[in-house]
Every structure is written in structure tokens, then in C-alpha cells.
C-alpha positions as CSV (number, residue, x, y, z in Angstrom):
1,M,9.1,5.7,8.7
2,V,5.4,5.6,7.7
3,E,4.3,6.2,4.1
4,V,0.6,6.8,3.4
5,F,-1.2,6.3,0.0
6,K,-4.6,7.0,-1.5
7,T,-5.9,3.9,-3.5
8,N,-8.9,2.7,-5.4
9,I,-8.9,-0.6,-3.6
10,K,-12.4,-1.1,-2.1
11,Y,-12.7,-4.7,-0.8
12,K,-10.8,-6.7,1.7
13,G,-10.2,-9.5,-0.8
14,Q,-8.3,-7.1,-3.0
15,T,-5.9,-6.2,-0.2
16,K,-4.5,-9.6,0.5
17,P,-2.4,-10.0,-2.6
18,V,-1.2,-6.4,-2.4
19,I,-0.2,-6.8,1.2
20,K,1.6,-10.0,0.5
21,K,3.6,-8.4,-2.4
22,L,4.6,-5.4,-0.4
23,E,5.7,-7.5,2.6
24,E,7.8,-9.7,0.2
25,N,9.4,-6.6,-1.3
26,F,9.9,-4.8,2.1
27,P,10.6,-7.5,4.7
28,G,9.8,-6.5,8.3
29,S,7.4,-3.8,7.2
30,N,3.9,-3.4,8.5
31,V,1.4,-3.0,5.7
32,N,-2.4,-2.3,6.2
33,F,-5.4,-0.7,4.6
34,D,-8.2,1.6,6.0
35,L,-11.0,0.9,3.6
36,E,-13.4,2.8,5.9
37,D,-11.5,6.0,4.9
38,C,-12.9,7.8,1.8
39,D,-9.4,7.5,0.2
40,N,-9.1,3.8,0.8
41,I,-5.8,4.4,2.7
42,L,-2.7,2.2,2.4
43,R,-0.2,2.6,5.2
44,V,3.3,1.0,5.0
45,E,5.5,1.4,8.0
46,G,9.2,0.2,8.2
47,D,12.8,1.1,7.6
48,G,14.2,1.5,4.1
49,I,10.9,1.6,2.4
50,C,10.5,3.6,-0.9
51,P,7.3,5.3,-1.6
52,F,7.8,5.4,-5.3
53,K,8.5,1.6,-5.5
54,I,5.4,0.9,-3.4
55,A,3.2,2.9,-5.7
56,D,4.7,1.2,-8.7
57,L,4.1,-2.3,-7.2
58,V,0.5,-1.5,-6.4
59,M,-0.1,0.1,-9.8
60,A,1.4,-3.0,-11.4
61,D,-1.5,-5.0,-10.1
62,G,-3.9,-2.5,-11.9
63,Y,-4.8,-0.3,-9.0
64,E,-4.4,3.4,-8.5
65,C,-2.0,4.5,-5.8
66,E,-1.1,8.1,-5.0
67,I,1.4,9.1,-2.3
68,L,-0.1,11.4,0.2
69,L,2.2,14.1,1.6
């Protein structure tokens, strides 16, 4: 399963703690950002991931995170 999100994360340095948090909460998942995309895309791939929990975890760090359907 792959979930895709629009974020307001703009810099690589901002992605590292978010990736670490998501990987801790969803072990075995693959987390990456595409900051070249106009929507600063976050992709999370793995089994048993919950898009709403992902968005909540990112927003808890003060960032915007919107699930793209």
C-alpha cells in the first residue's frame, strides 16, 4: 500500500525528523519526500499503514499534511 500526502515541508533538514518518527511508528515502511514537486509530496509505502495516523504525526510536528486521493 502506498499513501501520498501534500505537505508544507520545504527543506531536506525538515524531513529527517519526520521520516524517523514515521519509520518508528510504521516499522518496515518506506518513507520519502519529493521536495521538487510543487506539493512537497510525502510518500509512505508499507503494510498496515494508516493515512490518518500519518497525517496526525506530521501535523503534531507543526507541519501541514493533507492526504491525496
